[in-house]
N, C-alpha and C positions, 0 to 999 in steps of 0.2 A: 562432718561433711568432707568429702574428698576434695583435695586441692587440684585435681587434674581434670575437672569437668570441662566438657566441650559443648558447643552448641549442637543440639540434636539435628540430625539430617532433615533437610527441608526441601520441598519441591520448588520453592520460590523464595524471594527475598524475605528476610526477617524484618518485621516492622515494629518499631517501638517509638515511644514519645521522646526519650532521651537516650543517646548513645554517648558513653564516656570512653575515651581512648586513653588507657593507662591506669595502672593500679598501684601507684605510689601514694604518698601522702595526699596529694591534690585530688587524685581520682577517688580515693576512699572517703575523703572529707566531703566531696560533692555528693557522692552516693548516700552518705549518712544524712546529710541535710535534706536531700530529696525525699528520703524515706520519712524523715521527721515532718516534712511539709505535706505528706500524704501522696507524693508522686512515687508510684511503685513500678510504673511501666518504663523501666530503663535497663540497660545492660552495660557492662564494663568490658571493653575489648582489650585484651592483653596479649601481646605478641609472644611473650615468654611462657614458661611452663609453670610459673607461680606468681603470686602477687609480690609487691615490694619495691618496684621501681629501681632506683639507683642502689638501694640497700640490698637488693637481690643480686644485682649485676656486679657490684664491687665487693669482692671477697679477698682482696690481696692481704698479705700479712700486715698486721698493724692497723687495718682499716677501722676507724672510729669517728665519732661525731666531734665537731669543734664547738658545739653548743651544749650546755648542761642538760642532762637527761630529762629532768623534771619540766624543762621548758620546751625541749625538742620532742614534743609529743602532743597528741590531740587534747584540747581542753575538755572534750566530752568523754575521754577515755583515759583517765589518770592511771599510771602504773606505779604502785607502791613498791614494786620489787626490782627496780633498777639496781644493779650491783655496784655501779661506779658513778662518780659525778659526771663523767663523760662516757656515754655508752659505746661499747664496741659494736661493730657491724652486725654480728650474729644476734645480739640482743635486740637491736632495732628491727631487724628482719623478723625475728620471732614475735615482737610486739605487733608489727603490721599484720602478720598472718593471724594472730590472735584477734586483733580488732576486726578483721574481715569476717572471721567466724562468729565472734560474739555479737557483732552488730547486725548479723543476718545478711551480709552482703555477698557471700560466696555463691548463693543461688543466682545472682545476677552476673557473675563473672564468666566470661568466655575466654578460656586460656588458649594459647596457640592460635590466636586470631590476629594476624598482622594486617594492619591497614595499608593498602597499596595505593589507594586514591580515594578522594572524597570530593564530590561536586554538588553544588546547590542546584536543585531542580525547581526553577521558578514556577512552573506550571502546577506543581503539586505542593509547593512550599515544604519540601523535604530535602534532607541531605541523603544522597545516595553514596554509600560507603562500600567500596570494593575491598574485600579482604581475601586472604588466601583460602578461605573456606566458604566463599560466596558473598552475596550482596546483603547489606543491612541498610534499611531505610529508617531515618529518624527525623522527627520534626526539629529536634534540637541536637546539636553536636558540641560536646565538651571535650576540648583537647587538653588532656592532662599528660602530655608527652614529657614534660619537664625539659629544662634547658641544658641539663647535664646528662643526657641519655645516650648520645652518640659520640664515641671516642674520636678525638682528633689525632690522626696519625700522619706525621709529616712525611713528605716525599724526600727521601735521602738518596742522592746519586749512588748508584751501584748496589742498592739494597737487594735487588734480585739475585745478585751473585753470592750473597752471604749464606754460608753453609750451616750456621748455627741456628739457635732458637730466637725468634722475634715475637714479642707480644706487647700489648698495651696493658696498663695496670687494671683497666676495667674488664679485661679478658684474661685474667690471671689463670694459667693452666692448673687444673686440679692435680695435685701430686708433684708439682714442680719442686725440685730440691736444689737450693742454691749452693749446697756444700761443694766447695772446691771450684766453683765457677769463676770465670773471668767475665765480668759484666760491664756493659756500657749502659748507663742510665741517661736517657735523653729527656731533659726537663726537670725543673725543681718546683713544681706546683704542690698543691695540698696533698695529693696522693703520694707523690714522691717523698715528701717529708715524713710520711708514715711508713712506707715500705722500705726505704733506705736503711734506717736504723734497725728494722726488724730482720733484715737479711744480712746486714754488714758483717756480723760476727762469723758467719758461715762461709762467706765468699773468699776466694783466693785473692782476687783483685777487683776493685770497682772504680770505674772512671765515670764521674758525674759531670755531664755536659750541661752547664748552667748558662742560660742566656742573660737573665737578670736576677740578681739575688733577692729573695723575699725578706720582708721584715718578719722576724720570729720572736714571739713573746713566750714566757713560761706557761706551761700547761698545769694549772692548779687542779690536778686530778687526784683521785683517791677512792678507795672502796667506801661504799655506803654500808654501815654496820647492820648486822641482822636485827639489832635492837631498834634502830631507826626505821628499818623496813616494817617491822612489826607495829611500831607506833603509827606509821603511815596507813597501814591496813586498818587498824582499829579506830584511828582518828583521822579520817580523810581531810578534814578541814586544815589539819596541820600541813599536809602535803600541798594543799592549795596555797597556804601561806608561804611555804618554801618556794613554790613556783612563782608566786607574786614577787617575792624578794629577788629572785634571779631576774625576773622580767624587769623590775625597776632598775636594778644595777646595770643590766645590759642596755636598757633604753637610754640610760645616762651616757653611755659610751658614744651615742650618736652625736653628741655635742662636738666631739673631736673631729668627726667627719665633716660636720657642717661648718666648723671654724678651725681650719688646719693648724693655726698657731697653737692650739691647745694640745697638739700631738707631740710637742717637744719633750714633755715629761715621759710619755710612753716610748718615744724613740730612745731616750737615754736609758730607760729600763731594758729595752731590747738590746742595746749595745752592751750593757753590763752583762746581760744574759749570754751573749755570744762570747764576750771576752773571758768570761769565767770558764768556758769550755774549750776555747781555742786560744792557744798561746803563741802559735806561729804568726808573726806579723804579716807575712805574705798571704797566708790563708785568710787572715782577718780582713785584709784589704779586698780580697776576692768576694768575701761574704757581706761586705758593707754596702747597703743600698745607697743610691744617690738621689732618691726621691722621697717625698714626704710619706710617712707611714699612713696607710689607709688608701693610698692612690691605687695600689693593687691589693688583692685579698690579703688580709693579715692572717698569718699562720701561727699556730701554737704547738710547741713541742719541747720536751725536756731531753729528748734523745737525739735529735737531728744533728746539732752541733757536735756533741761528743762523738757521734759516728763519723762525721766528716774529718775529725781530727785524728782518726786512727791511721796507722801506717799503711794499711791495705786500701786506702781510699785516696783518690786524686780528684780534685775539683778543676775542671777545664772550662775556661770562660770564653774560648774562641769559637765554640760550636763545631759541628760535624761538617767536614768538607766532602768526604766520600766514604762509602762502605766497600770493603773488599770481601773476599771469600772467607777470610779468617780474622777480620778485625775492622777497625775504623781509623780513618785519617782525619785528624782535626784541622781546623782552619790554620792552626799553627804549623802544619806540615808534619806533625809527629804521628807515626803509626802506633796504634795500640792494639795488641792482640786480644781479642775477646771471643767468647763462644756463645754469648747471650746479649741481646739488645732489648732493654725494657723501656718502653715509652711512658714517661710520666708527664705527658703533654696536654692533659686536660681534655676538653670536649669541644664539639663543633657548636660554638655559641654565636658566631658572626653570620653564618649561613645555615640556620637550623634546617635539618633535612625535612621535617614535617611540613615546612612552609611550601615545599615544592609539591606536596601531595594534595593540598587543599585548594579547590578552585571555586570561583564564584559562578553565577549563572551565565556568564559570557565566556567561561573557560579560562579566565585569568587566574593564575596561581597567587597565593598569598605572598610568596616570595617576589613575584613581579609587582604586586601592589605596593609592597614595602620598599623595593629597590634598595636594599642594603641598610635600611634604617627603620626598624620595627616601630609601629605606632598603634596604640589602642586606647580606647576610652576606659579609664579605670584600670588600665593594663590588662583588660579582660575581654571587651567586645570591640569589634572592628567595623568601621563604616565601610559599606559595600559588601559585607559578608553576613547576611542575615542569619539569625539563630545560631551563631557561632560564638563560643566562649573559650577563652584560653586561660589555663592555670599556669602560674609562674610566667605570665606573659611579659611584655615590655614594661620596664620600670617597676617590677615587682620584687626583684632581687634585693638582698640586704648585705651590708657589710658588718653589722654590729650585733645582730640577734637572730632569733629563730624564724626562718621563712615559713614554718608551719603556721605561725600566727597570721601571716599574710594570706596563705592559702585558704585558711578557714574564712577570713574576711571575704575573699574572692568567691568562695563557694556559697556563702550566704547571699552575696549580690546576685550570683547566677540564679539561684533558686528564687530569689525575689522577682527577677525579670520573668522567669518561666511561669511562675505562679500568677503574675499580673497578666501576662499574655493569655494564660489559660482562663482566668476569671473573666476577662473582657472579650474573649472570643477572637483574639488576634492570631493570625496565622504566621506572620513574619515580623521580626523586630530587629533593629540594628541601631547603633548610636547615630545621631545626626552628625553631619560633617562639622557643623559649628561647635557642637558639644565636645567632639573629639579634639578639635583644634584648641578649644579653651583649656581642656585638660592638659594637653601637651604644652601650651603656653605657661600654664601654672608650673609644670615640671621644670621647664627651662628656667623660670624665675627662681624656683627653689634650688636648682642645681648651681646657680651662679655663685662662684667663690668657694664651692665645696672642694674637698680634697680630691674628688674623682676627676675634676676638670682643671684644678689648679695645683695639683700635687707633683707635676713634673714627670709623669710616666706615661707609657702606653700600656693599656691593659685590655683584657678581654671584655671589660665593661663597655668599651667604646665600639660603636659600630663602624661600618665602612665610610660613613660621612664624618666620623670624629665625634659624633654626638653620643652621650651616655644614655643609651636606651635600655640599660639593664637594671640599674639600681633605683630604688625609691629614695629620693634625697630628703628624708625627713624621719620623723618618729613613726613607729608602726601604728600607734593609737590614732594618729592623725589620718592615716590611710583608712583604718577601720571606720573612722567616723564618717568620712566622705563616701566610702563604699557601702556603708551600712544602710543607706536610704536610696531606693530607686527613684530618681527624679524622672517622672514620666515625660516631661517636656524635653529631656535630653535624648530621648529615643524616638525613632520613627516607627510607628506601629501600622501594620497593614492587615486588612482582611481580604481573603480571596473571594471570588464570586461563588455563590452557592453551588453551582455545578462543579467547579473545580474542587471545592471542599468536599463535596459528596464523593467525587472521584478518589480523593485521597483516603477517605474513610473506607471506601470499598477496597482499595489496595491494601489497607492495613488490616482488613478483616481476615480471619483464618480461612 
């Protein structure tokens, strides 16, 4: 089936039971579980030209996953043919495309459909979704936008005067050749750690502007042999065992995040890792974090430190003061001539763009409701926004293992709510204010004393109020356990009047 399908021309709004926005891991998992539950009246709205989410958008040199391949994949779609312990971007994207095809999801995908606005219509109990290709009406709206989908590009004074090339790592230009370039890299997040060593050997000069040094651990990567792949194909249970082994190991890592004093051993390992590659004491000082490991995202690389130690690389800790036509001036007052600026500055996580597009029945946006501090029941449903479900929502992120596990647990919860509403004839459902508050209170209690709030750093995990509204502060199996059961009393269920329900049915009819 072609991957460039679009919604057929229609004389009126397209009406479906469920609309999923986004075709990354979360969107595809939800679609799969909907089909398994017998819900087939759904579409997946995707703004790009293909499925894959962040693994479609991020194609910079060196892009790869930081979680082992056998765990960073769907439980219902094992892949015995991963080539490496940690998969490169192209393999993950190929895997997602293959899953969409083999699971029969592509017929539900509508590519090049960008959501411009969505609002809840109380009269008909439907979401009205405005896209660049017309309106879609859905009883249930699943936002699988992802929290790492819109690049964060800092405003640098004088940037408009720069005559060279400027781009974010998530928008890496096809055909970009770093050979002989003089490059300024702004930011040292996960993406920068991967593309810096990938292009460093080719550049003439690289200036890395680092705000805060990350903790970097060794990357225990390597090829998966052809023999092992053959065994996994012939004996799938062995691959399940390998996945379980990785899961248990990574789940144990959560103990360090929950009890920061346990991070001392890992910090010592990270320092040894850095010192082995960096001999210059001045550079070592620049690269040594002053906060507890885990407070910010832990990164893994065997090539980052060796790249920074090369003669053609400079690490600048003072930040960028101004951009000129042919270079940048640091906060240290030094001018550095460059012809390319690459932003490795991460994504818009504190003010997620999609929250400004979703509105309740009174016209209030989700951003306004949250007021800088995202809150949701089970990290998935939001009081005041009926029939809305968020994948990778508040407190769903992880610091120690595969978020795909969490996304699958969320997808199952979403399908459970939709099926219960369908079975009992409910038209609208949302978490009660008290249930949402109890869940948030539990999160706050679990968060107390963890490295994310006691580790001595400022990270993108923290929202505008200083609360960690990004990370799940516990084991993934504990989340899956509480999300696995739909507690009917935690939700407010409503039926419309017969006349209104009949009106909605009429609107949805061809």
